[in-house]
C-alpha positions as a printed NumPy array, in Angstrom:
array([[ -1.48 ,  -0.283,  27.809],
       [ -4.568,  -0.406,  26.37 ],
       [ -4.481,  -2.371,  22.861],
       [ -7.722,  -2.43 ,  20.535],
       [ -7.   ,  -5.791,  19.923],
       [ -7.66 ,  -6.738,  23.633],
       [-11.6  ,  -5.797,  23.089],
       [-14.427,  -6.315,  21.119],
       [-15.725,  -2.824,  19.354],
       [-17.523,  -0.496,  21.166],
       [-20.165,   1.418,  19.181],
       [-17.941,   4.355,  18.585],
       [-17.012,   6.078,  15.478],
       [-12.937,   6.009,  14.749],
       [-10.701,   7.911,  16.775],
       [ -8.152,  10.526,  15.104],
       [ -5.383,   8.28 ,  15.808],
       [ -7.157,   5.642,  13.92 ],
       [ -7.945,   7.476,  10.985],
       [ -4.514,   8.931,  10.878],
       [ -3.172,   5.082,  10.685],
       [ -5.565,   4.055,   7.977],
       [ -4.508,   7.252,   5.983],
       [ -0.84 ,   6.319,   6.245],
       [ -1.447,   2.506,   4.961],
       [ -3.541,   3.766,   2.236],
       [ -1.409,   6.638,   0.774],
       [  1.793,   4.232,   0.701],
       [ -0.097,   1.417,  -0.9  ],
       [ -1.79 ,   4.178,  -3.463],
       [  1.368,   5.515,  -4.389],
       [  3.326,   2.31 ,  -4.97 ],
       [  0.712,   0.761,  -7.032],
       [  0.291,   3.983,  -9.297],
       [  4.081,   3.544, -10.078],
       [  3.403,  -0.045, -10.976],
       [  0.353,   0.604, -12.957],
       [  1.876,   3.259, -15.173],
       [  4.477,   0.8  , -16.145],
       [  2.047,  -1.899, -16.839],
       [ -0.209,   0.112, -18.792],
       [  2.858,   1.558, -20.738],
       [  3.905,  -2.155, -21.349],
       [  0.575,  -2.714, -22.973],
       [  0.888,  -0.023, -25.442],
       [  4.007,   1.431, -26.222],
       [  7.256,   0.106, -24.454],
       [  7.865,  -2.775, -26.834],
       [  8.459,  -0.809, -30.13 ],
       [ 10.379,   1.964, -28.16 ],
       [ 12.687,  -0.085, -26.314],
       [ 12.766,  -3.609, -27.875],
       [ 12.644,  -2.248, -31.329],
       [ 14.578,  -4.746, -33.797],
       [ 12.615,  -7.811, -31.826],
       [  9.359,  -5.593, -32.649],
       [ 10.07 ,  -5.236, -35.814],
       [ 10.729,  -8.653, -36.595],
       [  8.3  , -10.637, -34.097],
       [  5.661,  -8.25 , -32.439],
       [  4.357, -11.01 , -30.358],
       [  7.799, -11.979, -29.145],
       [  8.748,  -8.519, -27.89 ],
       [  5.385,  -7.855, -26.174],
       [  6.435, -11.198, -24.209],
       [  9.858,  -9.563, -23.355],
       [  8.202,  -6.452, -22.674],
       [  5.681,  -8.207, -19.984],
       [  8.807, -10.156, -18.555],
       [ 10.412,  -6.755, -17.548],
       [  7.262,  -5.915, -15.725],
       [  7.615,  -9.058, -13.697],
       [ 11.346,  -9.122, -13.09 ],
       [ 10.78 ,  -6.158, -10.482],
       [  8.996,  -8.595,  -8.111],
       [ 11.858, -10.962,  -7.697],
       [ 13.787,  -8.465,  -5.779],
       [ 11.07 ,  -7.579,  -3.394],
       [ 11.787,  -9.959,  -0.836],
       [ 15.255,  -8.572,  -1.006],
       [ 13.639,  -5.143,  -0.529],
       [ 11.57 ,  -6.053,   2.637],
       [ 14.927,  -7.773,   4.003],
       [ 16.813,  -4.555,   3.762],
       [ 14.097,  -2.425,   4.912],
       [ 13.577,  -4.18 ,   7.987],
       [ 17.2  ,  -3.972,   8.824],
       [ 17.343,  -0.301,   8.138],
       [ 14.256,   0.431,  10.039],
       [ 15.325,  -1.489,  12.953],
       [ 18.495,   0.315,  13.134],
       [ 17.719,   4.042,  11.764],
       [ 14.059,   4.04 ,  12.329],
       [ 10.778,   3.644,   9.867],
       [ 10.666,   7.535,   8.896],
       [ 13.96 ,   7.025,   6.963],
       [ 12.948,   4.165,   5.497],
       [  9.617,   5.469,   4.606],
       [ 11.293,   8.209,   2.802],
       [ 13.733,   6.069,   0.927],
       [ 11.212,   3.806,  -0.184],
       [  9.024,   6.777,  -1.582],
       [ 12.002,   8.313,  -3.215],
       [ 13.649,   5.067,  -4.607],
       [  9.71 ,   4.142,  -6.249],
       [  8.934,   7.438,  -7.246],
       [ 12.493,   8.258,  -8.55 ],
       [ 12.926,   5.159, -10.78 ],
       [  9.53 ,   5.929, -12.25 ],
       [ 10.319,   9.398, -13.222],
       [ 13.786,   8.141, -14.414],
       [ 11.953,   5.915, -16.713],
       [  9.864,   9.027, -18.081],
       [ 13.283,  10.639, -19.06 ],
       [ 15.147,   7.319, -20.436],
       [ 16.18 ,   7.435, -23.943],
       [ 14.994,   4.782, -26.404],
       [ 16.561,   2.055, -28.232],
       [ 16.454,   4.435, -31.366],
       [ 18.94 ,   6.656, -29.315],
       [ 21.311,   4.649, -27.234],
       [ 20.791,   1.143, -28.62 ],
       [ 20.806,  -1.889, -26.215],
       [ 21.527,   0.322, -23.297],
       [ 17.754,   1.223, -23.377],
       [ 16.124,  -2.147, -22.289],
       [ 19.09 ,  -2.666, -20.   ],
       [ 18.816,   0.769, -17.857],
       [ 14.917,   0.113, -18.12 ],
       [ 15.469,  -3.117, -16.367],
       [ 17.747,  -1.656, -13.736],
       [ 14.997,   1.027, -12.747],
       [ 12.896,  -1.677, -12.832],
       [ 14.787,  -3.666, -10.029],
       [ 15.353,  -0.313,  -8.16 ],
       [ 11.091,  -0.116,  -8.126],
       [ 10.809,  -3.704,  -6.868],
       [ 13.53 ,  -3.14 ,  -4.371],
       [ 12.011,  -0.005,  -3.046],
       [  8.269,  -1.374,  -2.754],
       [  9.581,  -4.43 ,  -0.725],
       [  9.168,  -3.461,   2.896],
       [  5.984,  -1.598,   2.011],
       [  2.748,  -3.851,   2.188],
       [  3.546,  -6.176,   5.318],
       [  4.032,  -2.742,   7.515],
       [  0.913,  -1.189,   6.278],
       [ -1.055,  -4.427,   6.807],
       [  0.217,  -4.786,  10.521],
       [ -0.662,  -1.263,  11.208],
       [ -4.017,  -1.593,  10.097],
       [ -5.031,  -5.064,  11.376],
       [ -3.045,  -4.829,  14.808],
       [ -4.587,  -1.224,  15.41 ],
       [ -8.303,  -2.62 ,  14.918],
       [-10.911,  -3.787,  17.244],
       [-11.242,  -7.648,  17.119],
       [-14.402,  -7.659,  14.862],
       [-13.356,  -4.964,  12.554],
       [ -9.923,  -6.45 ,  11.719],
       [-10.982,  -7.598,   8.08 ],
       [-12.613,  -3.703,   7.569],
       [ -9.313,  -2.075,   8.869],
       [ -7.363,  -4.748,   6.884],
       [ -8.902,  -3.747,   3.46 ],
       [ -7.326,  -0.126,   3.817],
       [ -3.682,  -1.036,   2.416],
       [ -5.604,  -3.511,  -0.304],
       [ -7.87 ,  -0.661,  -1.503],
       [ -4.844,   1.296,  -2.474],
       [ -4.277,  -0.959,  -5.289],
       [ -7.485,  -0.178,  -7.196],
       [ -7.137,   3.348,  -6.243],
       [ -3.472,   3.473,  -7.873],
       [ -4.86 ,   1.61 , -10.8  ],
       [ -7.658,   4.251, -11.27 ],
       [ -5.226,   7.118, -11.036],
       [ -2.922,   5.547, -13.696],
       [ -5.59 ,   4.823, -15.756],
       [ -7.52 ,   8.153, -15.86 ],
       [ -3.832,  10.093, -16.423],
       [ -3.345,   7.344, -19.416],
       [ -6.958,   7.855, -20.981],
       [ -6.358,  11.374, -20.689],
       [ -3.361,  11.513, -22.621],
       [ -4.36 ,   8.821, -25.556],
       [ -7.781,  10.498, -26.139],
       [ -6.265,  14.194, -26.403],
       [ -3.302,  13.566, -28.621],
       [ -2.707,  11.563, -31.67 ],
       [ -1.068,   8.206, -31.787],
       [  2.117,   9.5  , -33.033],
       [  2.544,  12.581, -30.23 ],
       [  1.902,   9.692, -27.753],
       [  4.342,   7.348, -28.822],
       [  7.027,  10.098, -29.491],
       [  6.788,  11.926, -26.344],
       [  3.072,  11.532, -24.25 ],
       [  3.802,   8.477, -22.675],
       [  6.713,  10.106, -20.811],
       [  4.475,  12.149, -18.82 ],
       [  2.86 ,   9.647, -16.242],
       [  6.232,   8.693, -15.433],
       [  7.394,  12.129, -14.887],
       [  4.319,  12.872, -12.71 ],
       [  5.569,  10.771, -10.274],
       [  7.746,  13.188,  -8.564],
       [  4.58 ,  15.301,  -7.73 ],
       [  3.277,  12.314,  -5.955],
       [  6.713,  11.794,  -4.128],
       [  6.144,  15.289,  -2.595],
       [  2.63 ,  14.619,  -1.754],
       [  3.009,  11.274,  -0.301],
       [  5.98 ,  12.529,   1.847],
       [  3.872,  15.414,   3.3  ],
       [  1.04 ,  13.083,   4.236],
       [  3.508,  10.511,   5.833],
       [  5.077,  12.93 ,   7.598],
       [  1.922,  14.134,   9.194],
       [  1.187,  10.452,  10.127],
       [  4.633,   9.991,  11.408],
       [  4.025,  12.808,  14.169],
       [  1.114,  10.82 ,  15.6  ],
       [  2.252,   8.62 ,  18.823],
       [  0.082,   5.917,  17.823],
       [  1.998,   5.486,  14.538],
       [  5.068,   5.694,  16.315],
       [  3.762,   2.675,  18.285],
       [  2.834,   0.788,  15.117],
       [  5.991,   1.234,  13.931],
       [  7.482,  -0.239,  17.366],
       [  5.254,  -3.358,  16.787],
       [  6.714,  -4.089,  13.257],
       [ 10.183,  -3.983,  14.962],
       [  8.881,  -6.408,  17.616],
       [  7.424,  -8.804,  14.875],
       [ 10.18 ,  -9.051,  12.626],
       [ 12.071, -12.487,  12.588],
       [ 15.353, -13.698,  10.852],
       [ 14.341, -15.677,   7.519],
       [ 15.761, -18.704,   9.135],
       [ 13.791, -18.848,  12.482],
       [ 10.553, -18.155,  10.253],
       [ 11.131, -20.939,   7.898],
       [ 12.15 , -23.231,  10.489],
       [  8.828, -23.172,  12.718],
       [  6.409, -21.66 ,  10.057],
       [  7.541, -22.667,   6.894],
       [  3.713, -24.098,   6.197],
       [  2.065, -20.697,   6.985],
       [  4.541, -18.867,   4.828],
       [  3.707, -21.33 ,   1.895],
       [ -0.343, -21.34 ,   2.659],
       [  0.353, -17.301,   2.426],
       [  2.043, -17.528,  -0.908],
       [ -0.364, -19.668,  -2.48 ],
       [ -3.642, -18.102,  -1.256],
       [ -2.373, -14.889,  -2.698],
       [ -0.961, -15.875,  -6.134],
       [ -4.297, -16.426,  -8.098],
       [ -5.628, -13.005,  -6.941],
       [ -2.411, -11.504,  -7.897],
       [ -2.211, -13.196, -11.425],
       [ -6.034, -12.152, -11.854],
       [ -5.489,  -8.733, -10.819],
       [ -2.54 ,  -8.17 , -13.502],
       [ -4.637,  -8.992, -16.259],
       [ -7.152,  -6.465, -15.137],
       [ -4.248,  -4.108, -14.409],
       [ -2.48 ,  -4.069, -17.957],
       [ -3.29 ,  -7.558, -19.923],
       [ -6.941,  -6.745, -20.709],
       [ -6.296,  -3.363, -22.195],
       [ -3.708,  -4.768, -24.364],
       [ -5.755,  -7.741, -25.795],
       [ -8.512,  -5.199, -26.533],
       [ -6.441,  -2.897, -28.369],
       [ -3.837,  -5.283, -30.076],
       [ -5.83 ,  -8.268, -30.862],
       [ -9.467,  -7.305, -30.982],
       [ -8.783,  -4.04 , -32.442],
       [-10.639,  -1.865, -29.996],
       [ -9.415,   2.028, -29.365],
       [ -7.069,   2.17 , -26.84 ],
       [ -9.369,   5.042, -25.248],
       [-11.967,   2.422, -24.903],
       [-10.156,  -0.49 , -23.158],
       [ -8.829,   2.207, -20.775],
       [-12.32 ,   2.781, -20.025],
       [-12.976,  -0.576, -19.784],
       [-10.109,  -0.88 , -17.403],
       [-11.302,   1.899, -15.258],
       [-14.696,   0.409, -14.871],
       [-13.316,  -2.624, -13.814],
       [-10.922,  -0.798, -11.271],
       [-14.197,   0.852,  -9.589],
       [-15.449,  -2.712,  -9.476],
       [-12.361,  -3.725,  -7.48 ],
       [-12.144,  -0.783,  -5.4  ],
       [-16.185,  -1.341,  -4.342],
       [-15.774,  -5.442,  -3.856],
       [-12.379,  -5.16 ,  -1.889],
       [-14.114,  -2.882,   0.384],
       [-17.22 ,  -5.029,   0.471],
       [-14.715,  -8.221,   0.995],
       [-13.254,  -6.596,   4.067],
       [-16.485,  -5.863,   5.473],
       [-17.931,  -9.413,   5.047],
       [-14.837, -11.018,   6.277],
       [-15.544,  -9.691,   9.585],
       [-19.315, -10.862,   9.093],
       [-19.108, -14.441,   7.694],
       [-15.349, -15.208,   8.311],
       [-12.161, -14.388,   6.139],
       [-11.657, -17.689,   5.211],
       [-15.229, -18.403,   3.895],
       [-15.183, -14.982,   1.946],
       [-11.903, -15.866,   0.348],
       [-13.316, -18.962,  -0.738],
       [-16.467, -17.241,  -2.21 ],
       [-14.446, -14.866,  -4.212],
       [-12.098, -18.021,  -5.495],
       [-15.154, -19.816,  -6.193],
       [-16.34 , -16.974,  -8.377],
       [-12.882, -17.022, -10.049],
       [-13.009, -20.276, -11.   ],
       [-16.103, -20.189, -12.443],
       [-15.775, -17.059, -14.473],
       [-12.095, -17.154, -15.645],
       [-12.976, -19.018, -18.776],
       [-16.524, -17.769, -19.878],
       [-15.014, -13.86 , -19.759],
       [-13.037, -14.292, -22.689],
       [-16.311, -15.041, -24.765],
       [-17.79 , -11.837, -23.789],
       [-14.591, -10.017, -24.504],
       [-14.347, -11.367, -27.627],
       [-17.45 ,  -9.417, -28.811],
       [-15.368,  -6.74 , -29.159],
       [-17.925,  -4.541, -27.766],
       [-17.099,  -1.86 , -25.078],
       [-20.133,  -2.934, -22.667],
       [-19.595,  -6.301, -23.043],
       [-15.838,  -6.383, -22.623],
       [-16.228,  -3.867, -19.451],
       [-18.997,  -6.173, -18.074],
       [-16.536,  -9.107, -18.156],
       [-13.842,  -7.326, -16.234],
       [-16.552,  -6.036, -13.466],
       [-17.619,  -9.669, -13.089],
       [-14.219, -10.833, -12.289],
       [-13.82 ,  -8.231,  -9.915],
       [-16.87 ,  -9.563,  -7.969],
       [-14.265, -12.5  ,  -7.278],
       [-11.167, -10.305,  -6.804],
       [-12.759,  -8.301,  -3.935],
       [-13.555, -10.993,  -1.494],
       [-10.296, -12.963,  -2.457],
       [ -8.329,  -9.496,  -1.433],
       [-10.137,  -7.451,   1.128],
       [ -9.494,  -9.651,   4.059],
       [ -5.917, -10.535,   3.406],
       [ -4.452,  -8.38 ,   5.723],
       [ -6.51 ,  -9.607,   8.643],
       [ -6.083, -13.099,   7.921],
       [ -2.57 , -12.938,   7.443],
       [ -1.841, -11.301,  10.572],
       [ -4.009, -14.13 ,  12.271],
       [ -1.677, -16.693,  10.479],
       [  1.279, -16.034,  12.412],
       [  2.481, -15.412,  16.283],
       [  3.604, -11.75 ,  16.9  ],
       [  7.216, -12.794,  17.224],
       [  7.496, -13.342,  13.406],
       [  4.258, -11.581,  12.327],
       [  6.159,  -8.977,  10.057],
       [  8.461, -11.269,   8.716],
       [  6.121, -13.613,   8.043],
       [  3.266, -11.755,   6.239],
       [  5.868,  -9.811,   4.191],
       [  7.691, -12.865,   2.902],
       [  4.404, -14.873,   2.103],
       [  3.151, -11.761,   0.148],
       [  6.451, -11.213,  -1.611],
       [  6.354, -14.767,  -3.004],
       [  2.552, -15.187,  -3.891],
       [  3.305, -11.875,  -6.215],
       [  6.57 , -13.476,  -7.529],
       [  4.409, -17.181,  -8.336],
       [  1.199, -15.262,  -9.124],
       [  1.149, -11.526, -10.856],
       [  4.822, -10.888, -11.629],
       [  4.847, -12.822, -14.692],
       [  1.244, -13.711, -15.441],
       [  1.017, -11.188, -18.44 ],
       [  3.897, -12.775, -19.913],
       [  2.463, -16.18 , -19.509],
       [ -0.933, -14.684, -20.835],
       [  1.202, -13.633, -23.995],
       [  2.823, -16.711, -24.492],
       [ -0.596, -18.833, -24.31 ],
       [ -1.89 , -16.141, -26.831],
       [  0.886, -16.456, -28.826],
       [  0.742, -20.047, -29.17 ],
       [ -3.076, -20.943, -29.52 ],
       [ -4.386, -17.5  , -30.701],
       [ -7.286, -18.128, -28.153],
       [ -8.148, -16.038, -25.4  ],
       [ -9.773, -18.69 , -23.476],
       [ -6.534, -20.68 , -22.704],
       [ -5.382, -17.769, -20.481],
       [ -8.495, -18.919, -18.403],
       [ -7.836, -21.963, -17.721],
       [ -4.422, -20.727, -16.108],
       [ -6.356, -18.153, -14.121],
       [ -9.125, -21.097, -13.082],
       [ -6.198, -23.231, -12.353],
       [ -4.285, -20.902, -10.223],
       [ -7.263, -20.054,  -8.396],
       [ -8.361, -23.796,  -7.436],
       [ -5.102, -24.031,  -5.977],
       [ -5.382, -20.535,  -4.008],
       [ -8.876, -21.948,  -2.95 ],
       [ -7.303, -25.388,  -1.943],
       [ -4.476, -23.174,   0.148],
       [ -7.155, -21.036,   2.032],
       [ -9.08 , -23.98 ,   2.763],
       [ -6.06 , -25.441,   4.796],
       [ -6.061, -22.525,   7.142],
       [ -7.726, -23.676,  10.5  ],
       [-10.586, -21.742,  11.186],
       [ -9.707, -21.404,  14.696],
       [ -7.294, -18.707,  13.811],
       [ -9.844, -16.182,  12.91 ],
       [-10.61 , -13.819,  15.587],
       [ -7.699, -15.164,  17.628],
       [ -5.843, -12.776,  20.014],
       [ -2.702, -11.383,  18.373],
       [ -0.751, -11.596,  21.7  ],
       [  0.57 ,  -7.871,  20.922],
       [  0.71 ,  -7.134,  24.635],
       [  2.914,  -9.99 ,  25.858],
       [  5.521,  -9.195,  22.964],
       [  5.213,  -5.613,  23.42 ],
       [  5.945,  -5.785,  27.048],
       [  8.923,  -8.202,  26.573],
       [ 10.261,  -5.878,  23.812],
       [ 10.056,  -3.024,  26.142],
       [ 11.682,  -4.651,  28.895],
       [ 14.912,  -5.292,  26.468],
       [ 14.519,  -1.864,  24.882],
       [ 13.823,   0.88 ,  27.771],
       [ 14.966,   3.408,  25.412],
       [ 11.665,   3.195,  23.346],
       [  9.504,   3.5  ,  26.73 ],
       [  8.899,   7.446,  25.681],
       [  6.632,   6.194,  22.719],
       [  4.59 ,   3.921,  24.907],
       [  3.798,   6.953,  26.953],
       [  2.736,   9.033,  24.3  ],
       [  0.504,   6.218,  22.752],
       [ -1.01 ,   5.755,  26.315],
       [ -1.86 ,   9.443,  26.775],
       [ -3.279,   9.386,  22.74 ],
       [ -5.532,   6.353,  23.853],
       [ -6.479,   7.72 ,  27.203],
       [ -4.471,   5.629,  29.253],
       [ -5.703,   2.322,  30.762]])
């Protein structure tokens, strides 16, 4: 069977099958993160007084901390979602899982848009809100690992980082969609109207994304190559005990490599807008414009990070990115504190110069860190754990630091410390893993020997590739 991993790229364009696979990975992460970011930006502006009214009236700072905590709680359930999604995918097929994750994620988001506030149903409002956040996290659990492996294992050896950047750029694209939507609403209605009902519109719009995402995913799923990539994910899943027994070090390293990027990213996504509006007195529209500009920078530098990861090495690219974050994490607050929109936006853009290189090559580096028989479990669990110790509670920790000290630069100390941890972790990955054979062929043949019923998928994929 002709696998792209086995050969260095030839000077040709991407095949239709490759384009379909890359589109499928991009669509899933974009929709997933749009739903997350809509919640994050609503948490920055309106959820505290609406769902935690008694606390908000007596202690607004504490109410904001609690609201940020609801943002993080969903991450705690992502590993469980990954385990369940993997089991269902193996037993009933990935198409069912793709539909369930889309409906679960988007449905929970839409229900938040219909949820009565504290003024209507009292304590049940925050309880149901947190339950819906848990559903979101559970549904998103199995998404990233599969998307990462599809893009990287399908790539030519010397383009793994570039291909692997596709599931990564779904994050800033989802952020841009959420930010544009939120900006359009806040600039077209009064603050009273937005607080009364306007905030619900972005959540309800998720129903449209469910339909669009399902149609695109359905088209991609018809590709024989896509089916083969789903098969590979089944091949590379492993029980948690097996993974931790033999590959615990790499799981820990994967988590620590991601934690600083995820934490700094969540400041860009939500906290900076809240800081500009609630602390510096900037208009919501201005802070959302700055967030949008930052999102563009994040998109551009993530694609650039994926590109240079193939040129100078993924580990070195990560080190450059984290070096920039370490140097900029504290000074950027003094630029923001001017409350000038151009300088506020510039501070965020410079941060994304570091975020991109420490995010773009992630899919490819993670795939190379784990052998094929545990790869799906390894990348998924490493990513989920990194999300928990990184971005899950980063806005809450930032708010606690701000409440305690009143100084934004102390948050920069926290981010710089995390970036140092991630810098050390990625430096501990042996450079010998870069460009290594992903050994997909051997595991693939072994799997087919044990599961001859899947041979038809392989024949379809061989025909799509033009045979051996």
